[in-house]
N, C-alpha and C positions, 0 to 999 in steps of 0.2 A: 541226543540232540543238542548242535548249538542254539542259543539266542541270537535272534538278530540284533544289529548293533543301534543304538541311537535312537531307540524305542519308546523311551519314559519321560514322563514329565515329574517332576516334585514340586509338590505345592506347600510353600513355605510361609503360614503366617505368625504374627507375631502383634504384639501390643505394650510399647514400652517397656522393653526387655532389651535394652542396648547390648549391655552385659552378654548375652548368650546369644542374638539372633545370629551374630556372623558365625558364628563356633556350628549352627546346625544348618546352617545353608552352605559352608565349607564342606561340611562332611556329607551333604548333596551332590555336591561338585566333583567331591572326591570319588564319587562310583564309579567313575571313569564314562567311556564313549559310550554306554548302554543311556546313558543319560543326556536326553538330546535338550531338556531344558530346564531350568530351575525358577519357577516365577514366587517371589517372595512378596506376599502380601501384608504391607504394613496399614493396621488398623487406627491409622490416625495417631500416632502416638506423639509425644511431646518430648521425649527423650534424647531423641538424637539418634533416633534408633533408623528412620529414612536415611538420611544423611551418610551412616555408617554402609547401609546397604547400596547407596547410589555410590559412592566411591568403588565399593566393591566389583557394583557392577561395569563401572569404570574399565576395567582390566578383564572382564570375565563376559566374552559375548552368551555363554550360554545361560548368563540369569538376568532376568527381567522383574525388577520392581514395578510391583500397583502400589500406590499409594490412595487409603479411600480418605475423602473427604469429613468424612463424618465418622467416627467412631461407632461400630456398630452394637458392642456391648458385651459381645459373645464369642463363639466360634465359628457359627454356622455361617454365617455370612460372609467373612473374608474366607475359609474354602469355596463357598459356592462362587465365590468371585475368581479365584485361583482356576476352577473347573472351568470356566465360562471362557477362560484367558487359553489354556492349555490347546496345544496341534499336536502333541505326541498320541500315539495310538494307545499307550497305556500310563495310569495317572497315579502317583501316592499322594499322601501327604505327613507331612512332620512338623511339629510343634516347635517355636522359636528356642526352647529350652530344654529340648533333646536331640538327639542325633541319632543319624544311620549309620550304624557299626559299616568295615571296610565289606564287602561283596556282599550286602543286602540287595541289591536293586539286579546285580547279577541272578541269585538265586531265584527271587522270584520270578522276574523273567522268562529264567530258563524252564523252570516249572511252569509256567503259563501257558509257554507254547510249547512245550511239550506233552501237554495236555490238554491244548486247543482250550484252557480255560478261561471263564470270564475273568473269575479271582483267584489270584494266589493268596495263599497267608503264611504267615512266619513266624517265629520263636519272639516275643517280647520279654525284655526283661527290665525288672524295675531296679535301678540301681538308687540305693540311697546315699544320700552325699552329706556330709564330707566322707562317710565312712569308706565308701565304694561297695559295699554290701549289695549284693546281686540276688534277686529274687525272680524264678520265671513268672511269668503270665501265662496259667494256663498252659502250664506244661505239656499235661497229659492229651493235649489236644494236636502237640505240635511233636508227639513224640516218636515218629517215624513218619517218611513220606508216605502220599495218601491223595487218593484222585476220586473226588465223590461227587458223582453225578446229578446229585441236585440235594439239596439242605436237608431235607428230611429224611433222607437216609443217616443222617450223622446228626441228632439234635441234640448234642452235645456243643455243636456250633454256636447255641444262645448265648453260652456263656463268654463268649469273647465278642465283646462289644465294641473292643476299639476300633478305629478304622485307620489305622497309623501303621500298623503291622503287616498291611496287604496292598496288593497290587491290583489294581482295576484296569479294564478294558474300557477306553473311556466312551468309548461307542455304544456300550452296555449301559454304561451310567445315563448320557444322555437318550437314548432310545425309550428307557422306563422311567424317564424324568426323575431318577433318583437323586436328591437334593438333599441337604442337610438344612433342619429346621431353622429359619431366620431370627435374626436381633438378638435380644438375651435370653436367650435358650438355654439353660442349662443341660447337662446330659445330651447335647446333639448327636454324640456318635452311638446312643442307645438305639433312637429314634433312624437314623440312616442306614446304622446294620441292621434294622428291621426292614427297613426298604428293600436293602440289596437279598434279603433272604427271601424275602415275597416273592422276589422276581426269577426265584427259581436257577440261580444259575450255577452252572459246572465250576466245581471249586478242585483248586491245587495248593495241598498242604505241604511245608517243606519243614524238619526240626532246625533249620541255621537260623541263628541268631540276625535278626533284621531291624531292631528299633530296641534302643536302649535310652528307656523313659527314667529321669531324672528328678527323683523325688528330695524337693528341699523344705523339709518339715520346718525350717528356722529362717524361711522366705519371709519378707517382710509382707508380701500378698500372695497369701497360702494361693494353691491351686482349688479347682471347684471340688476335685475328690476330695481333698484333705480339709476344705473350710466345712466341715458340717455342723459348728456350733450353734449357727443359726436354723429356727426349725422351716424357714423358706428352701433350704437347702431340701429336706425331706421332703417338702411341698413340691420340688420342681421333680425332685427324683421318683416318687410317686408318678406325677404327670407324663413323665416319659417312659415308665414302664406301661403306665396303661396304654399309653397311645403304640408301645410295642405290639401289645394285645390288640389292639384294635387293628393296627396296620397286619397282622398276621392272620388276625381272624378272616378279615377283608380279602384276604387273598388264597383263602381255602387251604393254609398252613397250619390247622387246627392241633396237629402232633406238635409242630414248632411254637405254637402259641401256648399252649400245656406245657413243654419245658420250659419256657420264659418265666411262666406264673409260678413255677416249680425253682426254678433260678432263684429269683426273687425272695422266696422266701429261705433259702439256703445261704443267699450272698446278702441283698441287701437289708434284708429286715433282721438278722444276725450282727451284719456290722454296726447297723444304728442301736440294738438292743443293749450292745455291751456297755456303749456311751451314755445311753438315756440317762442314770444315774448321776449322771455330772452335770445335768442341764437343772434349769429350775422348775418350779412347779409350773407355773403357766406352761411352759416349752412342753414339759413332759404330757399335760392334758392336750394340748392341740397335738402331737405327735400321735397320742392315741387315737385322738380322732380322727387325723388322717390315715391311719394304716387301720384303723377298721374301714372305712369308707372305701379302702382300696381294695381290701380283703373281702369285703362283699361282695365283689364281683367274680370269687370262684364259685364252682359248682361241687358236688359231693366227690366227685371223682377226683378232684385237686388235692383232697383231704383224706383219700380212701385209700391212697399206694404211701405205707409206711408211717401212719398218724404219728407216731412218737419219735419221727425223726426231729431232731434240736428244732431247726425252722417251723416248720410244722406245726410241733408243739407250743411254741412263742404266739404262731399265728391262732392257735384254737384257743388259748387264754387271750389274749387280746380280743378278740371273737365273744369270747365268755362272760367278761367283764366291761361294764361300762364307761368306768373310770381306772385309770393306772393303779395298777398293784404287783405286787412280789416281785419289785424291780432287781432286787438283789440276787433273788432265785431266778430271774429271768436272764439277767449280764451271765450267770457262770453258766447257765444254759447255751447261751451264746457263743460260748468259749469254742476254741478248736483245740485238741475236741472237748467234745461237749459234756458239762459236767451236772448232774441233777443232784442238788444239795436236799437234805432232809427241809421239810418232814417228809414221811411218806406213808399218804393217807389211804384208807380202803373206804370203798362203798358199802352200805348195809350188808350186802352180798357177798364181800369179801374183795370184789373187783378193785385193783388200784386203778389212784384217782389222784387228779393235782395237787388238793386240798380238801379239808372237810367242808368247805364254803362255796366249792366250784367242784361239784361231783361229775357234773356235766363233761368234764375235760377226763374222759377216761385214760388209764394208762395200760390197759390190759394187755398191747402187745410186747411189751418189757416182761411179761410172764415166758416168751417163747423164742426172742431175741437169742442169737447167739453173743455167750458171752465178751467175744471181743468187740461187739459192738454196741454194748453198752454204757451207757454216760454215766460212770462211774464217779464217784465223789470221793475225794482225799483230802483232809485238813491238810497243812502244812506249817509248822512254826520251828524256827531259828532259837536256839538256845544259848548264847555265847558264857563263857567261864573266863578264868583267867588266860587262857590261852589256847584254846578250840573252842568252835563253834558246835553244838550240837543241832542235827534236821531230825525232829520228832515227825512223823508220820501215821494217820488214822485212816483207816479204810473203811465208809461205810457198810453197813448191807443193805441189799436194794432186793426189797420185797424176798426173799429167801432165795434170790438166785444165785448168791455167794458165798454162801453156806453150801448149797448143793455143788457148785464148781472146787471147793477146797481152795482159798488163795492159801499159796504158799511163801513168795517171795516177792520183793519190790525192788528192781533195777533202778539205780540214782543216776544220772547224770546231769551235768551241767552244762548247757551251750551258748558259747559269745554272741551275742547277737551281734555284733559288728561283722564277724568274720565267719559264723557256724561252727566254728571249733567244738569239740565238744572236750572235757576234760574227762580224766581217769573215772570210768564207770566202777560204780560200789554197789554190790547185793546185798540187802538186810532183808532177814527172817521176820514173814508178817505171823503175828501171835493174837491170839484169842483174846480180846479185851472187854472191858464193859458196856454194856449199851447197845449190844450188835455191832460191835467194830472188832477190825482187826488192828495192831501197833505193831511198828518197826520205828528202829531209830540207828542214824547211823552219824560221822564226823562229816564236817563241809574240809575239804582239803584247798584251806584259804592259801596257803603257798602256792598250790600250784596254779590255784585261778589269778593271784596276782601277778606271777611270772610272767604272765601276756600284756599288763602292765592295765591303766585304767578299762572298764569296762562292764558292760551289762547284763549280766549272766540270768537266762531262765531255766528254771527246773522243769526236767521233763523225767518222767517216771512210765515203767514198765512193771505191769502187775503181770506176775506169772501164776498159773492154775493147776491143779493135779495132774488134770488130764493133759499136761502140756500146751494147753490155750494160755494167751496173752493179751494183754490190754494194754496200750498207751495210752498215757492219759498224763494231763498237767494237775496239780495242787492248789488246792484254794489256800489263800492266806492267809493263816489266824491273825486278828489283827489287834485281840484286846490287850490289857495289862502291858503296854509298850513295847510289845512285840517286834514292831516294824523302826522301833529310835535305833536312828545313828549310831556308829558304836566304831570305836577306836581299840581293835588289838594288836597287841604286843607280838610280832615276829620276829623270830632269828634271822630270816634270811632279809627282810626287807624294811628291820628297827619296827615298825606298825605298819597294819592295814585299816585303812576306812573302809569299812562294812556299812550298808545302806539297805536293810531289805525294804522291800515294798510289794504291794498289788497293785497288778497292771489293771487295764480298763475291765479287762474280763474279769477282774479277783485273781488270778492265779501269781502266786508267790514267784518273784524277781528278785537279784541281787545285784545292787552296783557293787563294784570292787574298785578301793584304788591302793596301790603300794607305796610306802614310803611316803616324805613329807610333800614331795613335787605329784607327785599323783594325789592324794588330797587336797591339794590347791587346787589341780584341777579339774575336778568333783566338785568341787564348790564353785569357781568359778562357771562351770556351766549349769551348776545349779540355779545361779544369780543370772546367766543368760535367760533361761525360760523362764523365770519369775518374771521377769521385765520385757520378756517378748508374750 
C-alpha cells in the first residue's frame, strides 16, 4: 500500500547547537514530499542558531522557525511547542545534533498507513563520533516487520524509551493529552513513551533505519544520557522511572508496568552500578539511598522470576545492605556478559549465598541454571616479554557447576571497538589448576592488531564444555604488580608497537594498540585530550 504524500511534520529542537542544527533540519527536508512541514524550535539560543535557521527558512517554504523567548532548561517544553504548532496528520521528533537517514519518513509513514496504526517505530542506530561505529538501539525489537494491536501484547516495547525513532498520529497525541514533561525535566522521553503506551495504541514496527543518534563523548557539553557523573542524574532517572510505573499502573497496564520495573533492573541499575566505583564516597552513599528508596516500591513478584539475573541480584544486595558495599564485585556483575567474582560463600545448610555476612541474599538458582547462562568469572593478565605478549586466563569454579560441566577449552578473540572488526581467533586448552580453577594461555598477535592502525581492542572469550555447551564471557582485568603498565614492544613489521592494557568501567580487560612512532604519538595526544576534557 502506498502511503499518502505530504502527511508528516518533523519537529526539530535545539539549543546553542549552531554547529549541527542545520544538518538536522536538512536531513528532515531531504525526506522528500512526504514531509509537509519542518518546525524548528529554537530554545532561546545565544550562539546564532536562530539566525542560521531563519536564513534556511527564507529559501525553504516547508521550514517554520519558532524561537522561544526564555530557555526552558530541557527538551520537553520545546517539543511540546512544536507539537502545538504542527498541522500535519503525523509528527516526528528530531534532536538538533542527530539526523534522519534517507527514506526514514517514507518507511514509517507506509507502515502506519498500511497497518492503520497510531504509532510506527523503526530502528535507531547510535553512531559513535568521530569513529563512525554504529550500534543498533533495541535491535531485537525491530528485527522484522510487525503490527501490534496493543502494547500489552509486546512487553518488550517498554525497553525502547526513545521518542525520536517513531511516527505518531497527531490526533492520537492530542486526543489523549500526551505531552512531554515541561521545564528542566531530564529523561522526558521515558515519561512520554509511558504515556503513549498507556493509551494502548496500535503500533507498527519496521526494521528500516529511521534515526541516527550521534554520540559525541568528547563534546564540551555532554548529552543527558552521557553526563552521569553527578548524583542528580541518577535522582532524575529514578524519578522518571517512578513516573513511568505510576502512569502504566494508573492506566491498568500492570504487565507493562512490571516489564518496565524489570527493565530498570537490567538496564538502568546495571549501567550506573558499573560506574559507581568511579564516584566519591558522598556520591556513593546518596546513590545507594536513592536506589534503595526506588526499589522499595517493588513487590515479591518482581524478584521471584530469575532472582539471580544480574540486575535483580544487584538490586537484592542494595536492598539487603543499608550502606554501600562490595562495589568492585557489583561492578563486575553489572558487566555484559555478567561476571560473578569470588568469594563463593555458602550458608550453614550449604545454600549458595552472596557472602558470609549477607546470607539473606541466596544464590540457590545458580545450582540449576544452564551452564551457558551462568555468570562465569575469568581473570586475565598480559605478560609481555622481549618480543611477544602472553595472555594468561584463569576460570573460577562456581559452586561445583563447572566441574560437572567439564570446561575443555577457551576461544580467544580481540574485537576492535572502533569498527567491530575481529582479529584472528585462537583456541587454548583449559587445564585444572590450584584453588578450584582452570588455566589457559596463548599469545597476543600484536602484528595483526597493529595492522589496523591505532585502536582499542576488547577481549571476548567463549568457554567450551565437555557436552558441547559454551558460554561467551569477558575477562576481569588483573591489575596488581604493574600488569596494566604501558609498554613499547619491538615489532619486525612496525618497528615498535605501543601497548596499553587497561580495565574498562566494568572491570574487563581491554587493550589500546598503536603501531609505529606516529601511532604512539596519536595515542599520547588522545590521552591528553581525555585528561583535559
